[in-house]
C-alpha distance (Angstrom), angle and dihedral (degrees) to the residues before:
residue distance angle dihedral
D1 . . .
P2 3.83 . .
D3 3.83 90.3 .
V4 3.84 94.5 59.8
L5 3.80 121.3 87.2
D6 3.80 126.4 -173.7
T7 3.81 107.3 -92.9
W8 3.81 89.9 -133.7
F9 3.81 95.9 49.1
S10 3.80 97.2 98.1
S11 3.80 90.7 40.2
A12 3.79 89.4 54.1
L13 3.81 89.4 59.4
W14 3.80 93.0 50.3
P15 3.89 100.3 101.5
F16 3.81 92.4 62.0
S17 3.82 107.0 15.7
T18 3.83 88.4 67.8
L19 3.82 89.7 57.0
G20 3.81 97.1 58.2
W21 3.83 101.5 -87.3
P22 3.00 132.7 -165.9
D23 3.83 85.8 36.2
D24 3.80 120.0 75.6
T25 3.81 96.7 -113.1
K26 3.80 132.1 173.0
D27 3.83 90.3 -117.0
M28 3.81 90.4 52.1
R29 3.80 92.0 51.8
E30 3.80 93.5 45.0
F31 3.79 104.1 40.0
Y32 3.83 105.5 29.4
P33 2.94 123.8 116.2
T34 3.80 97.5 29.3
D35 3.80 126.3 -162.7
L36 3.80 114.1 -127.7
M37 3.81 133.4 33.9
E38 3.81 117.5 -167.1
T39 3.80 119.4 -164.8
G40 3.80 145.5 125.7
F41 3.79 123.5 -76.8
D42 3.81 92.7 -124.6
I43 3.82 92.9 72.5
L44 3.81 97.6 39.3
F45 3.81 92.3 114.4
F46 3.81 97.9 32.7
W47 3.80 97.3 51.3
V48 3.81 115.4 4.7
A49 3.80 96.1 48.4
R50 3.80 91.5 46.3
M51 3.82 92.3 50.0
M52 3.81 88.7 52.3
M53 3.80 92.7 50.2
M54 3.81 95.0 45.3
G55 3.80 92.1 45.8
I56 3.79 92.7 52.1
H57 3.81 91.9 45.3
F58 3.81 101.7 44.9
T59 3.83 107.8 29.4
N60 3.79 136.4 66.8
R61 3.82 93.0 -9.2
D62 3.79 91.4 173.1
R63 3.83 93.6 52.5
P64 3.84 134.1 79.4
L65 3.79 118.4 -80.5
E66 3.84 93.8 -105.5
E67 3.83 88.6 62.4
R68 3.80 92.8 51.7
V69 3.80 101.7 51.0
P70 3.84 109.6 92.8
F71 3.84 95.1 -133.0
R72 3.79 139.2 6.2
T73 3.81 100.7 -146.7
V74 3.81 131.2 41.1
Y75 3.81 115.7 -160.3
L76 3.80 112.9 -163.0
H77 3.79 110.6 -155.2
A78 3.79 125.1 -150.2
M79 3.79 121.7 -93.6
V80 3.80 113.9 -112.0
R81 3.80 111.9 -129.3
D82 3.80 133.3 169.2
E83 3.81 121.4 -84.0
K84 3.83 91.0 -87.3
G85 3.80 91.8 53.8
Q86 3.82 94.5 -107.5
K87 3.78 122.0 139.6
M88 3.79 111.5 -103.7
S89 3.80 115.6 -111.0
K90 3.78 137.8 157.6
T91 3.80 89.3 -124.7
R92 3.81 92.2 60.0
G93 3.78 91.0 41.4
N94 3.80 91.8 -134.4
V95 3.81 99.2 117.2
I96 3.82 112.8 135.4
D97 3.80 111.5 -148.6
P98 3.82 109.0 -146.0
I99 3.82 90.0 -152.5
D100 3.82 90.0 60.3
V101 3.81 91.4 46.1
T102 3.80 94.5 49.8
S103 3.81 90.7 46.1
K104 3.81 90.2 56.1
Y105 3.81 103.4 33.7
G106 3.82 105.7 14.6
A107 3.80 132.2 -107.9
D108 3.82 92.6 -92.3
A109 3.80 92.9 58.2
L110 3.83 93.2 49.2
R111 3.79 92.6 44.3
F112 3.81 92.8 50.1
T113 3.81 91.7 46.2
L114 3.80 92.2 55.4
A115 3.82 92.4 45.0
S116 3.81 94.0 48.3
M117 3.82 91.5 50.9
A118 3.81 97.3 42.9
A119 3.81 96.0 107.8
Q120 3.80 113.7 163.6
G121 3.78 112.9 -101.7
H122 3.81 94.7 13.9
D123 3.79 131.5 97.7
V124 3.80 119.6 -127.7
K125 3.81 113.0 -111.3
L126 3.78 97.5 -157.6
S127 3.80 115.8 -152.4
M128 3.78 127.4 173.8
E129 3.81 89.8 -132.9
R130 3.81 89.4 66.3
V131 3.80 92.0 47.1
E132 3.80 90.4 49.3
G133 3.80 89.9 49.1
Y134 3.79 91.6 55.2
K135 3.79 89.8 47.1
H136 3.82 85.7 59.9
F137 3.80 87.9 49.3
G138 3.80 89.2 57.3
T139 3.80 89.4 49.1
K140 3.82 90.3 50.1
L141 3.81 90.6 52.4
Y142 3.81 92.0 47.2
N143 3.81 92.8 50.1
S144 3.80 92.9 48.1
A145 3.81 90.5 51.0
R146 3.80 89.6 47.3
F147 3.82 90.0 53.2
I148 3.81 89.7 53.7
F149 3.81 93.2 47.2
M150 3.81 90.8 50.4
N151 3.81 90.5 58.7
L152 3.81 98.5 48.0
K153 3.81 98.0 92.4
D154 3.84 108.3 137.8
F155 3.81 87.9 -1.5
E156 3.78 119.5 155.6
M157 3.81 118.8 -168.3
V158 3.80 109.2 -123.9
K159 3.76 134.5 -175.6
I160 3.78 108.1 -96.4
D161 3.82 109.8 -93.3
E162 3.81 111.6 -149.7
G163 3.80 90.5 -151.8
L164 3.81 92.8 59.7
L165 3.81 98.1 47.0
S166 3.79 118.1 115.1
I167 3.80 122.3 -145.7
Y168 3.81 87.2 -100.9
D169 3.81 91.8 54.2
R170 3.80 91.5 50.9
W171 3.79 91.1 47.3
I172 3.82 95.9 50.8
L173 3.83 93.6 43.7
N174 3.82 90.5 52.8
R175 3.80 91.2 46.2
L176 3.82 89.6 48.9
N177 3.80 91.9 52.4
A178 3.81 90.8 47.8
I179 3.82 90.1 52.1
I180 3.81 92.7 47.0
K181 3.80 89.5 52.6
G182 3.81 92.8 45.5
V183 3.81 94.4 47.7
N184 3.80 92.6 49.6
E185 3.82 91.7 49.1
S186 3.81 91.8 48.2
L187 3.80 93.8 48.6
T188 3.82 90.9 47.2
N189 3.81 88.0 54.8
Y190 3.83 92.4 44.2
R191 3.83 91.4 -114.2
I192 3.78 92.5 141.7
D193 3.81 93.3 161.7
E194 3.81 91.4 55.1
A195 3.80 91.6 50.6
A196 3.81 92.9 48.8
N197 3.81 93.5 47.5
M198 3.81 92.7 47.4
I199 3.79 90.9 54.7
Y200 3.82 91.4 44.8
H201 3.81 93.3 52.3
F202 3.80 93.1 45.3
V203 3.81 95.3 48.3
W204 3.79 97.6 43.4
H205 3.80 105.4 31.7
E206 3.80 102.8 30.0
F207 3.80 110.2 23.2
C208 3.83 100.3 33.6
D209 3.81 102.4 28.4
W210 3.80 97.0 41.0
Y211 3.78 119.0 10.4
L212 3.82 97.2 45.4
E213 3.81 88.5 52.8
F214 3.81 92.8 44.7
S215 3.81 89.9 52.7
K216 3.81 97.6 55.0
P217 3.83 99.7 83.9
F218 3.81 88.6 50.4
I219 3.82 96.5 50.6
Y220 3.82 98.1 36.3
Q221 3.81 93.5 57.0
N222 3.81 121.7 86.3
E223 3.81 99.1 -167.3
N224 3.81 97.5 89.3
W225 3.82 114.9 32.1
E226 3.82 93.2 -178.0
I227 3.80 92.6 58.8
K228 3.81 92.0 44.4
N229 3.80 92.8 49.8
S230 3.81 91.7 44.9
T231 3.82 91.8 53.3
L232 3.81 91.3 47.6
S233 3.81 89.7 49.8
V234 3.80 90.0 54.0
L235 3.82 90.3 48.5
V236 3.82 92.2 51.1
N237 3.81 91.8 44.0
V238 3.81 93.2 51.5
L239 3.82 92.6 44.3
D240 3.82 90.0 50.9
K241 3.82 91.3 53.4
I242 3.81 91.8 45.2
L243 3.80 91.8 53.7
R244 3.81 91.5 48.9
L245 3.82 92.3 49.2
L246 3.78 92.6 45.9
H247 3.81 97.4 43.5
P248 3.85 97.2 90.1
F249 3.81 88.5 53.3
M250 3.84 102.0 37.9
P251 3.82 105.9 19.5
F252 3.80 100.7 167.1
I253 3.80 104.4 52.6
T254 3.82 92.1 38.1
E255 3.80 92.3 52.4
E256 3.79 91.8 49.9
L257 3.81 93.4 49.7
W258 3.80 94.9 41.8
Q259 3.79 91.8 55.8
K260 3.81 87.5 61.8
I261 3.81 94.0 55.6
R262 3.81 98.1 35.4
P263 3.85 92.4 90.9
L264 3.82 89.8 50.3
I265 3.79 95.7 53.0
G266 3.80 94.3 38.2
D267 3.81 97.0 -128.6
E268 3.82 110.9 166.6
K269 3.80 94.9 -157.3
E270 3.79 111.3 108.3
T271 3.79 96.1 -144.5
L272 3.78 135.7 28.3
A273 3.81 89.3 -122.5
L274 3.83 88.2 67.8
A275 3.82 96.1 42.1
L276 3.80 120.4 102.2
F277 3.79 116.9 -87.5
P278 3.84 110.8 -125.1
T279 3.82 118.2 -98.2
T280 3.79 131.5 171.5
D281 3.79 142.1 -175.0
W282 3.82 89.7 -149.5
S283 3.80 117.6 140.0
E284 3.78 130.2 -179.9
E285 3.80 91.3 -128.1
Q286 3.81 91.6 59.8
V287 3.82 98.0 49.3
P288 3.85 107.7 129.4
D289 3.80 117.8 -113.3
I290 3.81 91.7 -115.5
D291 3.82 89.4 57.6
R292 3.81 92.5 45.4
E293 3.80 89.8 54.0
A294 3.82 90.7 47.6
I295 3.81 91.5 50.2
R296 3.81 90.5 49.7
K297 3.81 90.9 51.5
V298 3.81 93.0 47.5
N299 3.80 91.1 50.7
T300 3.82 87.9 52.9
V301 3.82 91.1 49.1
M302 3.81 91.1 51.1
Q303 3.81 91.2 48.5
I304 3.82 90.5 51.5
V305 3.81 91.8 50.4
Q306 3.80 92.0 48.4
M307 3.83 92.6 46.6
V308 3.80 92.2 51.0
R309 3.80 91.4 47.1
N310 3.82 90.6 49.4
F311 3.82 89.6 49.2
R312 3.81 90.4 55.0
T313 3.81 91.4 48.6
E314 3.81 96.0 46.4
H315 3.81 94.6 46.2
K316 3.83 97.0 36.2
V317 3.81 92.8 -119.7
E318 3.79 111.0 169.1
S319 3.79 117.5 -119.6
S320 3.81 89.8 -125.6
K321 3.82 90.0 63.9
R322 3.80 108.5 90.1
F323 3.79 122.5 -171.8
L324 3.79 144.8 176.4
L325 3.79 115.1 -89.6
F326 3.79 117.4 -149.2
V327 3.81 119.3 -155.0
S328 3.80 129.0 -166.1
R329 3.82 95.9 -133.9
N330 3.79 142.3 16.7
L331 3.82 111.6 -80.7
G332 3.81 94.5 -151.2
L333 3.81 95.2 -128.2
N334 3.79 126.7 145.9
N335 3.80 120.9 -129.6
Y336 3.81 97.8 -87.8
E337 3.81 92.9 41.4
Q338 3.81 90.4 53.4
M339 3.80 91.2 46.1
A340 3.81 88.5 57.2
L341 3.81 90.2 52.7
I342 3.81 92.3 48.0
K343 3.80 91.8 49.7
L344 3.80 95.4 47.8
A345 3.81 93.9 44.5
N346 3.83 89.3 45.8
I347 3.81 93.6 -134.1
D348 3.81 134.2 137.2
S349 3.79 99.3 -121.7
I350 3.80 145.8 -40.6
E351 3.78 126.2 -108.2
V352 3.80 129.1 -174.4
I353 3.81 112.8 -132.6
S354 3.82 131.6 178.3
H355 3.82 97.7 -146.5
R356 3.79 139.2 30.8
P357 3.83 113.2 -90.0
E358 3.79 118.6 -125.2
K359 3.80 117.4 -87.7
S360 3.77 94.4 7.9
F361 3.78 134.9 140.0
V362 3.81 117.3 -117.6
L363 3.81 120.4 -141.0
P364 3.82 108.2 -173.8
L365 3.81 122.7 -156.3
V366 3.79 100.1 -167.0
E367 3.82 97.5 -180.0
S368 3.80 91.5 51.5
N369 3.84 94.4 44.1
L370 3.79 88.5 -124.6
E371 3.79 139.6 125.5
L372 3.81 126.7 -157.5
Y373 3.80 121.6 -153.5
I374 3.81 126.9 -161.1
K375 3.80 119.2 -174.8
A376 3.79 113.3 -130.8
E377 3.80 93.7 -145.9
G378 3.79 112.1 107.1
I379 3.81 91.6 2.2
V380 3.80 108.3 60.2
D381 3.81 129.7 21.3
I382 3.81 98.0 -136.4
E383 3.83 97.6 -152.0
K384 3.81 95.2 44.9
E385 3.79 90.9 45.5
R386 3.81 91.5 50.0
Q387 3.83 90.6 53.1
R388 3.80 92.4 45.6
L389 3.80 93.0 50.2
K390 3.81 92.1 47.6
K391 3.82 91.4 52.9
E392 3.78 90.1 48.4
L393 3.82 89.6 48.5
E394 3.82 92.4 50.8
K395 3.80 90.7 50.1
A396 3.82 92.2 49.4
E397 3.84 92.3 47.1
S398 3.81 90.0 51.0
E399 3.80 90.8 50.9
M400 3.81 90.6 48.0
E401 3.82 92.0 52.5
S402 3.81 90.7 49.4
L403 3.79 91.1 51.8
K404 3.81 91.5 45.9
R405 3.83 91.4 54.4
R406 3.77 90.3 48.6
M407 3.81 92.4 50.5
V408 3.82 92.6 56.3
D409 3.81 95.2 42.0
P410 3.86 107.0 114.1
N411 3.82 92.0 -153.9
F412 3.79 92.2 54.4
L413 3.81 93.4 45.5
S414 3.82 93.5 48.8
R415 3.81 99.1 41.9
A416 3.81 106.5 32.1
P417 3.82 118.8 89.7
A418 3.81 115.5 -103.2
D419 3.81 93.0 -111.9
V420 3.82 91.2 54.1
V421 3.82 91.4 50.6
E422 3.79 90.0 48.9
A423 3.81 91.3 48.3
T424 3.83 89.8 51.4
N425 3.81 91.5 51.1
N426 3.80 90.7 49.0
K427 3.80 91.1 48.5
F428 3.81 90.2 51.4
E429 3.81 91.0 53.0
E430 3.80 90.2 48.7
V431 3.83 93.6 49.9
N432 3.81 91.3 44.0
K433 3.80 90.4 56.9
K434 3.80 89.5 47.3
V435 3.83 90.6 53.6
E436 3.80 91.2 50.3
R437 3.81 91.5 50.2
L438 3.82 93.3 46.6
N439 3.82 90.6 50.0
S440 3.77 88.5 53.4
L441 3.82 92.3 49.8
V442 3.82 92.5 47.3
N443 3.81 91.8 50.5
E444 3.80 91.1 48.6
I445 3.80 94.6 51.1
E446 3.81 93.4 43.6
N447 3.80 89.2 56.0
M448 3.82 87.9 58.8
S449 3.81 94.4 54.9
């Protein structure tokens, strides 16, 4: 039919018709051919292939083929489906309106959710729980920045002085450089989900959960202004790099926060979008020995804090109950570094001891060649704790036996859905580990009696 034209014909001309073709325009010379085309796999033949053919046929006929193709790389994004993995349709009633989502959770949260789930070769199963979780991530970032801003009275940004860095400063700066390197590599390889998740883990679990807490004894003291100012400079420096890394994923909150620190860092760019994206030539092999030793010490500090917290949880010790922590060797921390450990572990003090005290719990840190000792007196009633642990052990053993019977039941295995069977197996493994741990705790406390 002479009156019918291929629906995709005009779309196929898009890469060059938008630049003034067929005229020889400045835009055409400057922007054609381009580099990257991003689209969905479902229109690869309908659109992408046609753009390639039209570009080769109509443009730069006197030039080599590589100067006639409209783009060199095609990035196929994931398809966004509902949380059950079904295609969205009005018939099913499962369409998620991005306007509604952004109204409730914000554009940054939705944008980061899609980026963090954009694994190559996998569809995005979009759930509101994930979007809400990343909204909390934005709140966490905002609150951490607010904490820093609140402590910047009389602050003067200084160039980082190696001689004033604590072990925690050295640790976070090395972790920051590792993340900068990893994010750049992931983005270069179009692993957008990897880049987003690296930043998320670093901001939440390393910067907020650990470094901000480590920094408090250094910035709350007024005895040594140089150390205080140095720590604040590291905080501002790391926050600046975080905001730059995160800006492509969460542009609104990062822009707002960056404008507050722009005067401090002296960046002349008016917006974060124009500021330089962080790069680094850092490599793990070239980390100086002084930094390696600092990283080793910080890992030991974090293990101690986690062990003490686990001890409180396992033995139902209230957080208000502070106690003396004995250690089997000197930790090599200065005063402020040790204060940070004491605060995070929520203990009274630390004392080096050459032997295990009587009636004490032992918390071994094998990798750090270290043992922690906590005296039971005044903290745990040994007899009551023994009875409590035995009851908990009996309950866990009963649950494990019930799960074991279920796992060998032919009716259950043949009739239950695969995901239910898998969940039962996982639950059995979880309870089995709990039984092993409770046996260990019972044996330890019985040896004290």
